N, C-alpha and C positions, 0 to 999 in steps of 0.2 A: 738774274743778277749776277754780274761779273766783281769781284773787286781785285784791281790789278795791282800788285804791291810793288814798288819803284824799286825798291831794295832788293829785291830778289833777281838778281841778272842771271839764274839760270832759268828760271823760265817767267817770263815775264808774262804773260797769260795765264797764269796759273789761276783757279777756281777757289773762289771760298764762297760758295752760296747752297753747302747742303744744312746749313742751318737758317735757311730764309726760303719760305714755302709760296706758292701761289695761292689763290684762291681755290684750284681745283685740285691741288696739291691736298690742300687743309680738307677739302670735300672729300674725298680719296681715304687721305686719315682716319677724318670721325664719322667715316660712313655715313654723311649725310648732303642733303640737296643745295644746290644753289640761293633758292631763299634763307634757308636757314642757316647759313655761311656768312651771307650777308649780315643778317639780323645777331648773330654773334658778335660781327666788328662793330656794327651799329649800336649796341647797347653795350659796346665796351668790354664784354666778356672774355675776348680774345683781343689782343692788345695789334695792331696792325701799323703799318706806314703808306704812303701812298709814293708811288713811283711814275710820274707822267701819268694815265691814265689808270694803272693798274694797282691793286691792294698788295702791298707785300707782308705775310706775317712772320713774324718770330719763329722756330720749331719749337722753341723755350715756351712761348705764349699759350702753343696750343697743348702742349704737355700741363703747364700749371694749369689749365682749363679741365683737362680729363682728369687729374688729381683731386680737382675740389669739388668733380661730379660724384 
């Protein structure tokens, strides 16, 4: 996911996606499988949002989950 800042004339395609994870990145970060990743999302233990057909997870939400367990 890329967010383009309209007011940034020097670099219109600057990316700000380091704080947004994919399912795969969350799986790698937590060393878990796909089923467990989707279960964490489904149960609301890790907050996410849908963008098209994909889930996006805020890195902050994953860190909060880690610190709470």
